C-alpha positions, 0 to 999 in steps of 0.5 A, a space after each residue: 512491260 512494253 504495254 505498261 510503258 506504252 500506256 504510261 506514254 499515252 497518259 503523259 501525251 493526254 495530260 500534256 494536250 490537256 495542259 497545253 489547251 488550258 494555257 494557250 491563249 484564246 483571246 485575239 487581237 483587234 477584230 479584223 473581220 467586223 466592227 465588234 469582237 467578243 473574246 471569252 475563255 474560262 476554266 470550270 470544275 466541279 460536279 454538284 456545284 461548279 466554280 469557274 474563273 476566266 477573262 473576256 475582251 471586247 474589241 470595237 473597231 471602225 464605226 463601232 469604235 467611234 460610237 463607243 467613244 462618243 457614248 463613253 464621253 457623253 456619260 463619263 466626260 465630266 471636264 467637257 474637253 472631249 477627251 477621257 482622262 484615266 479617272 474618267 475611264 476608271 468610272 466606266 470600268 467600275 460601272 461596267 464591273 457592277 453591271 456584269 455581276 450576276 450575268 451568265 457566262 457558259 451557264 455560270 453567274 459572275 460573282 467576282 470581277 476585276 476591282 478597279 477601285 483606286 486603280 492606277 493609270 496603267 492599270 486602267 490603260 491596260 483594261 481599257 485601250 483606245 479611249 483615254 486622251 484619244 480623239 473620238 474620230 481616231 482610227 484606233 480600236 477600243 479594247 475592254 478587258 477584265 478577269 472574272 470568277 463565276 459559279 453555279 449549279 452542276 445540273 444539266 442545262 442548255 448553253 446558249 452559245 450565241 446569246 450569252 456574249 451579247 446578253 452579258 457583255 454587249 448589253 452590259 456596255 450598252 446599259 453603261 454608256 447607251 451604245 448597243 452594238 447591232 452590226 457585224 459581230 465576231 465571237 470567239 469563246 473557249 471553256 475548259 471543263 475539268 470533271 465528269 460533265 459532257 456536251 451534247 446535241 450541238 444546234 448551230 446555224 452558222 457558228 462553229 463548235 469544236 471539242 477536245 475530250 480527254 480523261 481529265 475533262 473537255 475543252 470546247 471552242 465556239 466561234 461565230 461571225 456575222 450579224 447577231 440579229 436575224 429578222 430582229 431576233 438574236 441568233 440562237 445557237 446552243 449546246 447541252 451540258 450533262 452533269 453525268 451520262 453513262 453513255 457520254 462520260 469521257 472517263 468511261 469512254 477512255 477506258 473503253 478506248 484503252 481496252 480497244 487499243 490494247 486488243 488491236 495492238 495485240 492482234 499481230 502478235 497473236 497471229 504471229 505466234 500461229 505463223 511461227 508454228 507453221 515453220 518447221 521446228 528447227 526454223 521457228 527461231 528465225 521467224 520474225 513478225 511482219 511489220 505490215 501487220 504491226 503498222 496496220 495495228 498502230 494506225 487503227 489504234 491511232 484512229 480510234 484514239 483520235 475519234 475519242 480526242 477530237 469528236 468533231 474531226 470526221 463529223 463533217 460540220 458543227 451540227 454533227 458530233 461523234 458521241 462517245 457512245 458511237 465508240 462502243 460500236 466503232 472500237 469492236 469493228 476496228 478490232 475485227 478489222 485488225 483481226 482480218 488484216 493480220 490474218 490476211 498478212 500472215 496467211 499471205 506470208 505463210 503461203 510463201 514458206 518454201 515446201 522444202 523446209 517442211 520436215 517429213 515425219 516417218 514411222 520408224 520401221 519395227 520388225 517385231 514387237 521387241 524391236 529396240 529403239 537405237 540412239 545415236 551415241 554422239 547426238 543421242 537422237 533416234 537412228 533410222 535403222 534402215 538408212 542412217 545407222 553406222 557402226 564403229 569398226 573398232 568397238 561397234 558403237 552405234 551412231 548416225 552416219 552424218 555424225 560419224 562423218 563430222 566426228 571422223 573418230 569414235 567417241 568411245 574407243 577413238 578408232 578412226 571411222 573412215 581410214 581409207 579417207 581420213 588424214 592427220 594434220 597438225 594445228 598451226 595454233 596449239 600444235 595438236 595433231 588431229 584428224 580430218 576427212 581430207 575432203 574439206 576446204 582448208 578454210 573450214 578445217 578446225 582444230 578439235 582442241 583449241 578450235 582455231 581454223 587452219 587457214 584464215 579468210 583474209 580481209 580485203 580479199 574476194 573469193 569465188 567458190 565453185 561448187 554445186 552445193 555451197 557448203 564450202 562457201 558457208 564454212 568460210 562464212 561460219 569461220 568468219 562468224 566464229 572469229 567475231 567478224 561481222 557476216 552478211 549472207 545474200 541468198 536465193 534460198 529460204 534463210 531458215 533452211 540456210 541457217 539450219 543446214 550450215 549451222 550459221 550462228 545468230 551473229 550472221 545476218 541472212 537476207 533473202 532475194 525475194 520480191 515479197 515485202 512481208 519480211 524485213 529480211 527480204 531484198 528485192 532481186 530486181 533492184 540491185 542498184 537500189 535495195 540490194 546495194 543500199 543494204 550491202 553498202 550500209 553493212 560494209 560501211 558500218 562494220 570492220 573486217 566484215 564479210 559478205 557471201 553472195 549465193 544465187 548469181 544465177 537468180 540475179 542474172 535470170 531476174 535482171 541480165 548478166 550485165 546488171 548482175 556483173 556490175 553489182 558484183 563489181 561495185 560490191 568487190 570495189 566497196 570491199 576493197 575500200 573498207 577491208 572486207 571480204 566478198 565470197 561468191 558461191 557459184 555452180 559454173 554450170 549455171 553460167 556460160 563460158 564467157 560469163 564465167 570468164 567475165 565473173 572470175 576475172 573480178 576475184 582474187 582467188 578461186 576455189 574449184 570443187 567441180 
């Protein structure tokens, strides 16, 4: 589904780019670099027979404008008043239109042009400015513009980019008024070709050509500035048009590009599936794709698309074109680059999976061929007969020792499994009496009937839990999570291990103190004021009655220093007080000095000592 949406967005983008290119104006204003400027734009389509339409603008400035006015006055000023009126200007436009019929523009012959018969004064002024009622020596520029239609055969041909503006437009003006411009000239021309044709073999002297290639067609820009005559000859700059070429066809190339982009973008997900299988089974659901591999795939896919869309972008000059056929070699290379990049990123991340998360599989001891396989009657999984078997003292029901510890009562006969250390308690919520071991923290005691916790973890308070194994701190976190309070854990242990050992739900965020950047859930323990504090403060400010568990103060002290770690704890407690949140610090007091313990404990409202 995501791939289909991505393709749809890509198609919409290409259509938008093509439409913008087709409607954006290419015609310039008065020539600012030379005495004459020719601007041409045309749109064409077809295969065997090509039809097109467009417009042109001729701009004469400086001495060229003066010479133009002298020529047109000589040819069309019938009143001999040295000023051209609209009717006389209309005569020039009609004559120029007649001369342009049959002339070539981008390889197509003009067969229709703006009709100036009985044109209004405003129409004449719109298409011929700087002439009507204008002195010969005026400093204003002369601008001539017209629209035209053109047609021709769709066969392959050589486009004379520099010659057709001169042969068609400049010489047409010369044949009408006798003025042939021979000085500096600027040419700006654009062709939008809708269809399957393609352009190859650019042969430039000093002009520039660029192209936008799309599945709908292609857009070609040509520009030139300088003297059009070199040693008395017109500069000859050409571009070859091919009606259809399997190797250069932009539609075929686009299909290849699309397939290549799909293969590139899929590489990280394929590698992620292998990376996920490297985790122990119970931790696999916590594995996440690595952003670095995804970003590389997007960058390569965008690079390939850019090579297709703008073939001159990385060519180094107008003489060099990145042909469509080159993409047939570049795209497989990009797929291989993405393959090895994804492999390197995920291999590096796989090497950082802690060894203690690997589950060692042992062969069960079978004394005889008829030995029976026992299943725990609580969780219904296999029991290790030598190390993990427990019998109910009442009915003899077999179960895991760990399952017996959790249940405290036999699921079959109801007998108390550990009478010497089992106590009864009445639920504060429903009044039901139930058993518990007497060893749990009061915050983790949960009614077996209604599920209510017997002591709430209060909002706006902070707790220090002293124990070697932070199980009670995580019980408090789990209690908050089951009470629908947002919880985030900052730990120095592997997140998958923490979730599995302490049964933390998916609604509890776990951030890992690690300087590795391969996982989005890693936070840099050396950047307490930056990365760690930013994540913590954002969580506390965007949630209500939330809780944060910090497990790994000894690591923070080791990676920074005690004063920096203590300052972090103080800021965290201050933020929690402001936002009505709860901070729980799990600490082994043997991991810090007496003075350090005193300084840290002074920052907490309640201290639960299990050591």
